[in-house]
C-alpha positions as CSV (number, residue, x, y, z in Angstrom):
1,M,0.0,0.0,0.0
2,G,2.9,2.4,-0.3
3,G,3.5,5.2,-2.8
4,T,1.4,8.2,-3.8
5,P,-2.4,7.6,-3.9
6,R,-3.9,7.7,-7.4
7,W,-6.2,10.6,-6.6
8,F,-3.2,12.7,-5.9
9,E,-1.6,12.3,-9.3
10,R,-1.7,15.2,-11.8
11,I,-1.5,15.4,-15.6
12,Q,1.8,16.8,-16.6
13,G,2.6,18.8,-19.8
14,L,5.7,18.4,-21.9
15,T,9.0,19.9,-20.9
16,R,10.0,23.1,-22.7
17,E,13.0,21.3,-24.3
18,Y,10.7,18.8,-26.0
19,I,11.6,18.5,-29.7
20,E,9.1,17.5,-32.3
21,F,9.4,17.1,-36.0
22,S,6.4,18.0,-38.2
23,C,5.6,19.7,-41.4
24,L,3.2,22.5,-42.2
25,E,0.9,20.2,-44.2
26,D,0.1,18.3,-40.9
27,S,-1.0,21.5,-39.2
28,T,-4.0,22.3,-41.4
29,G,-6.8,19.7,-42.0
30,K,-8.0,18.8,-45.5
31,G,-11.3,20.6,-45.1
32,N,-9.8,23.8,-43.7
33,P,-11.1,27.0,-45.5
34,V,-7.5,28.3,-45.9
35,R,-7.0,25.7,-48.5
36,V,-9.8,27.3,-50.6
37,M,-8.1,30.7,-50.2
38,D,-4.8,29.3,-51.2
39,A,-6.1,27.6,-54.3
40,F,-8.2,30.7,-55.3
41,V,-5.2,33.1,-55.0
42,E,-2.8,30.7,-56.8
43,K,-5.2,30.6,-59.8
44,L,-5.5,34.4,-60.1
45,D,-4.0,36.4,-62.9
46,L,-2.9,39.5,-60.9
47,E,-2.5,41.8,-64.0
48,V,-6.0,41.1,-65.1
49,H,-7.4,42.1,-61.7
50,G,-5.5,45.4,-61.5
51,H,-2.8,44.6,-59.0
52,V,0.1,47.0,-59.0
53,C,3.5,45.4,-58.7
54,R,6.0,47.9,-57.4
55,D,9.5,48.0,-58.9
56,L,12.3,46.6,-56.8
57,K,14.7,49.1,-55.5
58,A,18.5,48.6,-55.5
59,E,18.8,49.1,-51.7
60,G,17.1,46.9,-49.1
61,G,16.2,43.3,-49.0
62,P,14.0,41.3,-51.4
63,S,10.3,41.9,-51.3
64,F,7.5,39.4,-50.7
65,E,5.5,38.0,-53.6
66,Q,2.2,39.8,-54.3
67,K,0.2,36.6,-53.7
68,V,1.5,36.5,-50.1
69,F,-0.3,39.8,-49.4
70,L,-3.5,38.7,-51.2
71,K,-3.6,35.6,-49.0
72,I,-3.0,37.7,-45.9
73,Y,-5.9,40.1,-46.8
74,L,-8.2,37.2,-47.7
75,Y,-7.4,35.5,-44.4
76,G,-8.1,38.7,-42.5
77,Y,-11.3,39.2,-44.5
78,I,-12.6,35.8,-43.5
79,K,-11.5,36.0,-39.9
80,G,-12.7,39.6,-39.4
81,I,-9.2,41.0,-38.8
82,R,-9.1,44.5,-40.0
83,S,-5.9,46.2,-38.9
84,S,-2.5,45.4,-40.3
85,R,-1.0,45.2,-36.8
86,N,-3.6,42.6,-35.8
87,R,-2.9,40.6,-39.0
88,E,0.8,40.6,-38.1
89,R,-0.1,39.4,-34.6
90,E,-2.3,36.6,-36.0
91,W,0.7,35.3,-37.9
92,S,2.7,34.8,-34.6
93,S,-0.1,32.9,-32.8
94,N,-1.9,30.7,-35.3
95,L,-0.9,27.8,-37.5
96,E,-3.3,28.4,-40.4
97,P,-1.5,31.5,-41.6
98,H,1.8,29.7,-41.4
99,W,0.5,27.1,-43.7
100,L,-1.1,29.6,-46.0
101,I,2.0,31.7,-46.8
102,G,4.7,29.2,-46.0
103,K,5.7,30.5,-42.5
104,L,6.6,33.9,-43.9
105,A,6.1,36.8,-41.5
106,P,5.7,40.2,-43.2
107,N,5.5,43.2,-40.8
108,Y,2.5,45.4,-40.4
109,H,4.0,48.2,-42.4
110,S,4.5,46.0,-45.5
111,I,0.9,44.7,-45.2
112,S,-0.4,48.2,-44.9
113,D,1.6,49.5,-47.8
114,F,0.2,46.7,-50.1
115,R,-3.3,47.9,-49.2
116,K,-2.4,51.5,-50.0
117,V,-1.0,50.6,-53.4
118,N,-3.8,48.2,-54.3
119,P,-7.1,49.5,-52.8
120,T,-9.3,48.9,-55.9
121,A,-7.8,45.6,-56.7
122,L,-8.3,44.4,-53.1
123,R,-11.9,45.4,-53.2
124,N,-12.4,43.6,-56.5
125,L,-10.6,40.5,-55.0
126,F,-13.0,40.4,-52.1
127,K,-16.0,40.6,-54.4
128,L,-14.6,38.0,-56.7
129,F,-13.8,35.7,-53.7
130,A,-17.3,36.1,-52.3
131,S,-18.8,35.3,-55.7
132,F,-16.5,32.3,-56.1
133,V,-17.4,30.7,-52.7
134,K,-21.1,31.3,-53.4
135,E,-20.7,29.7,-56.8
136,V,-19.1,26.5,-55.3
137,E,-21.7,26.5,-52.6
138,L,-19.4,27.1,-49.6
139,I,-21.7,29.9,-48.4
140,G,-25.5,30.3,-48.9
141,G,-25.5,33.8,-50.2
142,K,-28.9,34.7,-48.6
143,T,-30.0,38.3,-48.5
144,I,-30.1,39.7,-44.9
145,A,-32.1,42.8,-44.1
146,I,-31.1,44.9,-41.1
147,D,-33.3,47.6,-39.5
148,G,-31.8,50.8,-40.9
149,T,-32.4,52.8,-37.7
150,K,-29.7,50.8,-35.9
151,V,-27.1,51.0,-38.7
152,R,-27.9,54.2,-40.6
153,A,-25.5,56.4,-38.7
154,H,-22.6,54.2,-39.9
155,N,-23.9,53.4,-43.3
156,R,-23.5,55.8,-46.2
157,K,-26.3,55.9,-48.8
158,R,-24.1,54.4,-51.6
159,R,-23.1,51.5,-49.2
160,N,-26.7,50.7,-48.3
161,F,-27.8,47.8,-50.5
162,S,-31.3,46.6,-51.4
163,P,-32.0,43.4,-53.4
164,K,-32.3,45.5,-56.5
165,K,-28.9,47.3,-56.0
166,I,-27.3,43.9,-55.2
167,Q,-28.6,42.5,-58.5
168,L,-27.2,45.5,-60.4
169,H,-23.8,45.1,-58.8
170,I,-23.7,41.4,-59.6
171,E,-24.6,42.1,-63.2
C-alpha cells in the first residue's frame, strides 16, 4: 500500500525542451477554409485584376511575392481581422496563416503598404472571392435585411444595398 495515492496524481505537460518534427501540411486539415483561399489566389492572374507590382529598389532586401499579401488580406477578411497590426499578430499565434504563406512573417508596415497601393484591386478581389465561394456553394448567399435605424449612422447611402442594388452590382 505504499506510494502516492492515485487521486493525488496530476496530468503533466511536456518539458519546454521537447523536440518534435512535423511539417506545415500536418498543421492544417484537409477541409480547412485556408486551402480554398490558397487555391483561389494561386489561380488568379494579378495583372487582369489590376494589382500594381512595385518596382524593386537597389537598396534593401528582397520583397514578398504579391500573392502572399493577397492571402494575408483574404485570411483577415474571412477571420474579421481589419488592422495590419492585428494581421501581423495573427501570424505569430496561429498555425493556419503559417500554412497559408509558408511560414513567412511580413511586418504590419508591408501589409499596410500593399493595401495603400492596391485598394481597388483588393476590393475587387473580395467581391470575386465572395462570388466564387457562393458559386461553389461554400456559403449560402442569402440576403439579410437589417433595420436601418440601428445601422444608418454608420452606413453611407451608396453602401446601403437593397436586393435591386445587389442585382445591379452582380450584373
